[in-house]
N, C-alpha and C positions, 0 to 999 in steps of 0.2 A: 504493500500499499504506499510505502514511503515514494515520495515524488509524484504520485498521482493527484488528479483532481478532480473532486466529487463536487457536482454543481460550480459554485464559484469559490471554493476552498481546495487550497492545495495543500496536502499533507505533507507534514515537516518531520515529524518523529512520533513514535509511540510511547505515551506517557503512562499507561496502566492497563490492566486487564482484570477480569474477573468473572464471577458466573453471570453478572448482567451485561458482559459484552468487553469489547475491545475500545480503547481510548487514545485518541491521537490529538497532537497540537498541530493546528492548521492556521495557514493564514487567509483571512478573508479578502479576496482579490478585489473586491468592489469598495468596502470600507477601509482597506489596509490596516487591519487589525488582527490580532492573534484570537484564535477560537478554540474550543474544544469539540472534537467531533466523536460522539458515542456511536458504536456500530451495535446494534441489538443481535444477539444469537438468533438463527432461522427458528430454534425449537421454541423460542418465545412467542413468535408472530404465526403458531401452527395453523390459525384459521382466519377467515375474515373477521369472525366476531371479536377473537383477541386483539386483531389488529385496530378494529373500531373503537373496543374500550380503552387500548392503550394511547389512541390517538385523544379519545376524550378526556383522560386522565393527564396526560401531558398537557392538553390545552389549559386545563384547568390550574396545573402546577404553574405555566407559563406566566399566568396571570397574577401569581405572588411577586410582591414587591418590597423586599425586605434587606437590609444591609446583610443579614446573616444567612440568607439564601441563594444559592449560586442561580443566576438567571439564565433562563432557557429561552434561546433567540428563535429557533424554527424545530419543526418536525418533517422531515422529508423521507425518501426512498431512493436508493439508485436505480439505473436501469432495469436490473436483473430482481428488483423487488427487496432489497435488504432495507429495512428501516435505519434511520440514523437520527440522532438528535443534536443540535448545534446549541451548545452552551458558553457561556462567558469562559476565558481562561485565567488563571490566577497563577502566579509566581509563588512559591511555598511549599510547604510539606503536608502530608495527611497528619492528622492527629495519631494514627497508627505509628508512623515513623517517628513522631514526636517524642513518644512515649517509649519507644523502643530504645532511645539515645540517653535518655535523662529521665530523673525523678522530677516531675515539676513541683516550684513551690507553690505553697497554700494560697498564696494570692493570685498566682497565673491559673491555678485549677478554677479558683472562685470566678476568674474572668471569663475563661474559655467556656465553663459551664453555663454560665449567665447568658453568653452569647448564643449558645445552642438553644438554650430553654425558649431564649427571646424569639427565635426563628421558628422554633416549633409552634409557641403560642400564635404566632401571626398566621401560620398556617392552618392551625386547628380551627381559629376562629372563621377561617374561610371553608371549614368542613374537609380539608385535605390531610390524611394521615401518611406519615412516610412509610412505616411499617419495616425498614431495615436500617435503623440507626445503629450505626457502630463506628468506631474510629477511622477504618477504612474510608467511610462516607463522609467524613469531616476533615476541609481543608483548612490549614492555618496560613494566611498570607504573610509575607514579609513584614507585613505592618501589625501583625498580631490580630487580623480581623478573621474571625469564623467564617466559613462559607459551608452550608450543609448542601452537600451534593445528593443528586439522583432523586429529588422530588419526583413524585409521578412514575419515574422508573420502577420504584420500588413496590408499587402496587400493581405490578403487570400480574394478570391471571394466573401465569406459571408459577408465581410464588404463593399462592394460597393454600398449598397442601405440602407438606414434608416429603412426600414421596416422588415430588417431581424431579426432574434432572437437574435444575437448577440450583439445589439446596446444599449448601456447604456449611461443614462444621463450624466454621469461622461466623457464619450466620446465625446459626443455631445458639450458639453461646450468648447472643444478645436477644434471643425471641422470649417474650412472654409465655406464662402459661398457658394462656388461652389461645397463643397463636401456635405453640407446638402441638394442641388439641387439634388444628386445623379449624378451629371456631371464626366466626366473623369477629373482628377487631374494630376498636374505636381508638382515639387519641392516647387513650391509657396506655396502650402498648407501647407508644413511643416513650412515655414516662417512665415505663418498666427500662426501655432499653438504656436510657439515658442513666437510670440509677445503676445499672451494670458498668457502664463507661466511667462514673464516678468512681466507684470503687476499684475498677481496673486501674486508673490513672493515680489513685492514691496509694494502693497497696502493691501493684506490680503485679496481681494475681487476678484469676476469674473468681466471681463469688460462686457459680456454679461450673462443675468440672467432669471431665471425662474423655477417656480416649476415642470412643464410638459415640455415634448420635444418639443411641438408645441410652447409653449411660449419663450423657448431658441433659436429655430430656427429663430422664428420671430426678436427677439431682433439682434442676428447675421446677419439679413440679411437686418435690416432696422435702426439699433440704432447706435449711436456715443457714444464711451465710455467716462464715465464721465473724466474729464483731471487727468492725473497723480498726478500733482502739487496741485491740490485741495484736494488730500486725503494725500498726504505725500510732504508737502511744501519744505523739505530738499533736496529731490532728484533732483539731476541736471537735468536742463532744456533737457539737450541732450536726456536722456532717454525718455522724453515724445515725443521728434521726432523721434527717433528710433521705439518706439512703434505704433505711429500714422502710420508710414510707413509700418510697418508689418502688421497692422490691416487695410489695406485700401480693402475696398470690391471688387474692380477690381483688380483682380491679376496682370495686367500690370503695376499697380501703387505702388505695392510693391517692395522690394529690388530684383534685377535680380538674385542675387546669395548671398548666405550666407556669402563669404568673404565680401560683401560691409558692412553687418551688422556688421562683427567683426571690421572693421577699424572704424566704427562709435563708437563701443565700447570701443575700444581703445583711441578715442579721447574723449568720456565721462570720460575714466579712467584718462587721463592726468587732465581734468577739476577737477575731484575729488581729484587728489593729491593735485592741485593747491589751491583748495578751503580747503582742510585739513591745509595747510599751512597758508592760510589767516584767518583761523577760522570764516569762515562766516555760518557754519550750525549752527543748534540748539545747537549741543554740543559743537562747537567753540564758540558759544554765551555764554555758561555757563563758560567756560574757560576764555574768553574774560571778563566777570565780574569777576571772583575770582581773576585773576592776572593783566590783563591789565589796567582796570578800576581805581583802587587804584593808579597805577603809574601815569596814565593820571591826576589823581586828583591832586598829588603834582606838577605837571607840570603845569597844566592850569585847572582853576576851570570851565571855560565855556564849555572845552569839555566834563568836567564830567557831566554837566549839561544835555548837549546835550544826552549824553549816558544814563542819568537816565531815560529821558522820552523815549527814542526808545529802549532801551532794557529792562525797566521796570522791575529792580530788586523787588523780592518779590511776583512777579506773578505766583500763584503756579501752575495753569493749563491754558497755554494758549489757546484760542479759536481757531477755524479755521481762523478766521480773526484777525490779528493781532492789527488792530485798529478798535475798536469797542465799541459801546455805547448804553446804555439805558437811557433816559432822563423820570425819575420819575415824576408822577403829583405834579405839585407844590402845597404846603400847603396854604390854604386860611386862613391868621392870622387875617382877618378884622372880626370886629365884626357882618358883614352882611353876612349870609350864601349865600345870592342870589349872591355875588361876585365870587362863585364856577367857574360860566364860564368864569368870567375873568382869573382865575389861569388854567383852560383846556385850554384856547385859546393861555397863555403865553407857556404852554407844548407842545402844536400842533406847534406852530410858530416856536419853536427852533428846533423842530424835524423836520419839513419842511426845515428850512434852511440848517441843516446839511446834511440831506438826499441829498443835489444837489451835496454832494462830491463823486465821485464814488470809491474812496479809503477808505471809511469810511462805516463802517456797523452800521446802525441806526436804533434800534428797532421801530416799527410803532406805533401810540397812541393806535390801539386796544389792543395790548398787554400790553403797560405799563398801561393803564388804569385799569388794572387787580390789581395794587399795591397802590390804593388810601387807606391810612390808614391801610397798611399793617403792620404786627409783625414780617415779614422775615427780616433776617438779610442782608447787602449788599451782603455778599459772597452766600448765599444762593439764591438772586434775580440774582447775576451775572451766577450761575450755571443752575437756569431755563432757563435765556435767552440767555446763551451762549456769554456773553459779557465780556471784561477785563474792561470795565468802567461802573461807573454810575454817572448820575448828578441827585442831590436831590436838592431842595430849597423851597422856601417859598416867599409868596407876600403878604404884608401888604398894603392897599390902605385907605388912609385917607384924605378926602378932594381933594385937588389938588396935593397932594404929594403921592409918591409911594416909598416902600423899597421892594427892592428884594434880597434875600439872596440866592446865589448859591455855592454849593461844588461839586468839581469833585474828585471821589473816586475812587481808584483801588479795583476790586472785590477780587483780590486774596489774598490780605493781609488785606484789609479794611482800607488803608492808605489814608490820604488826598494829593491829587497833588496840587490842590489850594481851597482857599475860598474866597468869594470876596462878600461885601456889595455894592449895588448899591441905594444911596439916590437921587431921582431925582422928578421933576416934573412931573405930570401924562403925559402932552403933550410929554414928552421925553421916553415914552413907547419904539418906535421903537428902539431908541438907546440903550436902554438896552437890548432889544432882541438880537440885531446884537451885543452888546459887549461880552454877554455871549457866542453866538456863534462864535463869533470871538477867544474868550479866548479858548474854546474846541478844535476848530480846529488846532489852533497853538501848543496846548498842544500834541495833538495825531498825527499830520502830520508833521513831521519834515522838509519837503520840499515843504509846501503848497506856492504857487504862489500869488502875488497879485491880478490877475485876479481870481483864485479861493476865494479869501476873498471877492471881489467885487460881486461875484456870489451868496453868500450865504445871502446876505442882504434881509432884510424883503422887499417884495413887499407891499408898503407904500399908503395907500389911503390918500385922502388930508386932512382928519382930525381924531382926535383920536375917537370922537364920533360916526363917521360912523364906524370906526373899532370895536367900542365897539358894535354896534349893528349886524356887522357881525359875531362877536364871539358868539353873543347870539343866532343867527341864527344857527351855526354850532352846538352849544350845545345842542339846541332843537332837531336838524336833528339827529346827531350822537349818542349822549350820552342818549337821551330821545326817541324819535321816533322809529329811527332804531334800537338803541341799547338795548331797553328794553320795551316800552310800545306798539307800533304800535296803539297809540292812536290819534283820529283825532285831538283833541284838541292842542296835542303837534305838530303835523304837521302844524295847523294853526299858532300856535306861531312861529314856524321856519319860516315859509312864510313871515309873517309879519315883522320879524326882518330883513330879507333879503331886504325886499323892502323899509324898513325904511332906510337902510343904502345905498340902490342904491339912494334913494331921497337925502340923506345927501351928497352923492359922486358919481354921475353918471358917474365917469371916473375909478372905481376901479373894474378891470375884474372879480376878483374872486366873488364878492359878486353876478355878474350874473351867473357864471359858477355854484357856489353853490347852486343858486336857480333852475337851470336848472337839477342839479343832485338831489336836493330833490324832484322835480316832476318826476325824472325818478324812484325814491326808492318809491314814491307814487304808480305809475303806477304797480309796481312789487309787492306790498303789500297790494293792495286794490281791491276788488270787484267791478270793475266798467263798466257800462254799455256802449256799444260801441259809444255813442255820449261823455260821460264823458272821455273815453280813448282817444278818437282823440283829443279833447279840451285840454288834458294834454300833448300829443305828442307835439300839435301845441306851447304850452308854453315853452316845452323843447326846440324846434327849435328856438323859437324867443329870449330867454335868452342866449342861446348858442351862436348864431350870434353875440348878442352885446359883449358877453365876446370875441370870436375871433377879433371882429373889434379892442378890445381895445387892446390885448395883446395875439396872437396865440404861442407865445412861454413859456407858463405855462404848465408843466406836467401836473398839476391837470385839466387844462381846455381840454387837449386833450384826458386824460381818459375818462371824462365826453363825449366828441364829439364821442368818439368810441362806449361807450354805446348807445349814440341816434342813431347814424348811424345804429347799429345791432337791435335797435327796429324798424326802418324803414325798414330793409331788404337791407340796403346799404353796403353790405359785404366788398367790396375792400376800400371803403372810411374809414370803421370801421378799417379795418387792417392798413390803413396808418397812421391813427390817434394813434392807440395804439404804433404803431413802434415809431412814432415821440414822445410820452410820454416816452417811456422807453430809447430813446437816450437821453431825457432831464434830466431824473431822472432812472438811472438803476437799482437802488436797493429799489424804492418804492414798498411796499409789494401789494399794490392796483393796480398798473400798471402791476405787474408781474401776479396777478390772474385774472386780465381782458385778458391779452394776454393767458392766460391759457384756459380760459372759451371760447374765441375765437376759440383756436384750437381745444379744446373738441367738439364744434359744427361743427366743420368741418370734424370730425372723425381722426383727426391726434392726436391721444392718447399719443404717445411718447413726443410730443413736449408739449402738454399739462401738462403731468407729469412734465418735467423738469421745465416749470414755476410754477407749484405749489410748487415744492421744493424750487424755489427762494423765492416765497412770505412767505414761510414758516420760512426761515433763517431770514428774518427780522420782522416776525410779527408771533411768535412761540406760542402765545397763543390764535390764532384765529382759532376755531374748524372748520369752513367752508373749510379753507385750507386742512385740514387733510382729512375732509369727501370727497372732491373732488379728493384729490390726491389718497385716498384709492379706489374710485369709478373707476379713471384710472389705476390703478394698478391691479384691479380685471379684467377689461377687457383684460389688458395684460397677465394674467395668473400667474402674480406674487403673488399669494394667501397669502403667509406670511407677506410680506410687505404691501400689502393691509389692512390685519387684524391688523397689528401694528398700521398703521394710522388712522383707523376707531375707536381702541381701544383710542387712543390718542384724539382723537375728543370727544368722549364720556367721556372721563376723565374730559376734561375741561368742556362739556355742556352735562350732563347725558340725556337730552331729545332732543338733536340735531336730527331732523327730518332725514335730508338729511343723516348723519350717520346711523341711525338706519335703514331706508330703504336698504342702501347699505349694511349694516352689514348682514342683512337678506338673500340679493340676493348672498354675499359672502358664507355664511353658505349653501345656496342652491347647489351653483356652487361647492362646496367641499363635497358635499352630506352628510353634518350634519344635516337632516331633521329634527330630534327631536329638536336641539337646534334652528333651524329657527323657527319652530313652538311656542317653547317656547318664543322666542323674539316677534313674531308676537303677542301672545296672551298677553303679557304683555304691550304692547303700542297701541294694536288696540283700546282700550277704548279712548286712547288719539287722535289717529290720524286716526280713521276707517273711517272717510270722505274722506281721501283723495285718489285720484286713484292708486298712487303708492302702497300705502298699500293695497288697494283692490286687484289690480293686483298681488302682492305676495300673497295674501291668496288664489287666484284663482289659482295660480302656484302651491303653495303645495298641493291642491286638485288634480289638474291634476296628479302630480308625485305620488300620492296615487292611481291614477287609478279611481278617482271620476270624470269621464266624465262629466256627466248630472250636476252637482254642478259647476264643474270648467267653464263650459261654460257658465251657468246662471249666475255665480256671477260676470263673467270678464267685468271690465268697456270699452264700446267700446272707439277705437282709441287710444288704449294705446300700446306700442309697446312689453310690455311683452306677447302678444298675441301669436307670433310666438315661443314662448318658450313654450307656452302652447299646441300649435298643435304639436310640436316636442316630449313634453312628451307622448302626448296620441296616438302618432303615426299617426297622420292626416297629411299625409306629402302633400296631393293635397292640403288641405285648407293652410298648412304653406308657401307652394311655392307661392300659388296665393296671401295670405297676404304680403309675402316678395316682389313679384312684384309690388303690390299697394303701399307698403311703400317707394321703390326705387322711385318712381315717386314723392311721398310727398317729399323725400329727396332732390330732384333735385329742387323741387318747392321752398323749403325753405332755399335753399342758399347753394347747393352743398354739404351736409353732407353725408358723407362715413360710412359704416359701416362694412368696408371690415375686421378690425381687430378682433371685436366681432364675426363676421360670420366666421373667420378662427379658432379663437380659444375656444370660449365658448363650454364648455363640454355639455351644455344642448342642443346642437343641431347637436350632434352626429347622431342622427336619420335621419336627413335631408341631411347629408353631401355626403352620397352616390349617391344621385338622379343627374342625369345629368342636370336637370332645376335647382337645387340650385348651381351647378359648374357654370352654364351660370349667374346666378344672382351675384354671388361672382366675376366672371370676371368684371362685369359690375361695381361693387362696388370699386374693385382694380384699374381698369380705373379712376375711380373719385378720388381714394385716390391719386393715382400718380399725376392726375392733380392739386389736392390740394396741394400736396408737391411741386411741381413745382412753384406754384402761391404764395405759402404762407409762404415760408421757405427759403426765400433768405435775412432774416435779418442777421444783423452782430451785434446785441446787446450782 
């Protein structure tokens, strides 16, 4: 096309392309000006009716006269019938290109979005809806003027359904829920798209994601975007409210008109100006430290000290949490190596105390225990765990005396905030733990209240001997049996320690709760016959009831209660318990992963993913969290993020079975069959007796077309079976199995497979079957019921 003349326009160069056609820069030979020529693809003009509707829409759009809307000069067609539009030509770059290269300043975001909203408002007043608002359709001129492109083009008939040829993932990312459903839309669909753009500009991320159309659509219809301020804390809160209102699923809940959005932007602008004057954002903080703090130092030393701890000069890379800490395992300086349980108990108790503070991020014991005898530096550990502070210490126990040394250190510059020695009698152990916890809390949380200080005090048994046995019980449960050996002797030792603690102090609730949890772990890790299994279930219930009678307001007790309720099939009681645990201790990794597992078992995969991410935040070295989060992301169709999480799990624990099995399934879902086979062969000698591994082997045989061996090797009762039937095109068998599975799901506590059945690519051969759609509809009803029943928490 370069060099050709169309009508009186000589084409100079190609400047863009997309699903809506090719765009060229051309010279108007009559008026001697540059214009943009857009040639529309033939499939968009499939019929005379399409052509006439397009011309009618384009004429209406050409009547728009607004500084933020690209002017349309003419609509015509070439001699061979190809339609084209003549538009104004602007020097500049699209918003898509601009945000690739830089993160925009808040004032520029407000300026650009106000101009976009102003142009949309003008069009909406004239009854014209754009329908394809996205960064690629917004031009920023060299003078900073916004020009909305493709008015009239976006409303082509071929764009009315997602199944049409012209749809692209880039367009779907900005579509409103009603648009993805193929419904008629009005101006509020443009407001949704603008909300997506604001979110993307400010965070560099999309609010609704997925690698495939179906995954993105599911996210748009069902997900709540991650809060804006959690991704970019310095952004005024007003922006979060604006985005939330733009991205309401129900159009009736969005802005009624774009001018309302503009008014809110102007208020955000005023708040931004005010914030800039007060220097409260991160940049303001830097200027405050450079100029204001030295002056305050000369005026009053006290304010300087507050500023020192609050603004933390020297911190090189602030974490997502301003107040965050990892309590490293205390070193055992005693001559007796058996005292290690005592040091671990000291570490755990301080972690437990601090974790009750909702505004403090505290890394869990399972992650910090990886740093026993570590060679890593404090800055390296801080980077690993994404924390701003480290507490390290040592314990020496000699006779009836105790010496504890503790140092609070900034990870950014490896500088000591404070260091303290505690020389006490052994019976004052609890006072030492409380003193260390309080010193940390008051150093990191400027406005901590006396009530919060009281709330982090150690839950004390009647005597230190009982507490010593309690700590030994936890050591043999978590560090030995569950953490390393799965050895019967370690289980029995842990059991004996807890029973001894109970005997010495029958009023200490945690001894009973931890013994119940030990029995729960034993049930989940041992091959027990029916009688043994029921006996241990009864023991769980017995000791849990005693813990609840003593103190039902301990998060640890409520977490254990939730697991035991689930073990007994008491689903709603389990949900109530884990909700209570999270209210008592919202940052506890075990509580969050328990809620995630609960949601997963109900088929609420999005919610499960959210809580696994929360668990990872405070327990970043626990491979199980990554493995299960990867599994959830795989079901949701977010394959890249799923792979990232599974790789992280395997980096921490190379033989982690859950991560391995889910990684193989991910490779199958993404059609990397050779890689899946290679991974299966590598780990089959280790895990070949496991039903999941056998099922994956059978599935790969089915995908190769080896029907006989696939069906022969498949383990009965495993849910991969419907994948195998689909791969073998055995639709009748697959449908029958899905019906049977649905009945089982109802019996096992209302588990819905709606998301997996909707998205998983392995089931594409079944989806056209009306019987499959009928089953899917039942799972959808079950899913909606579970959402209504189990997502009312405000944690």
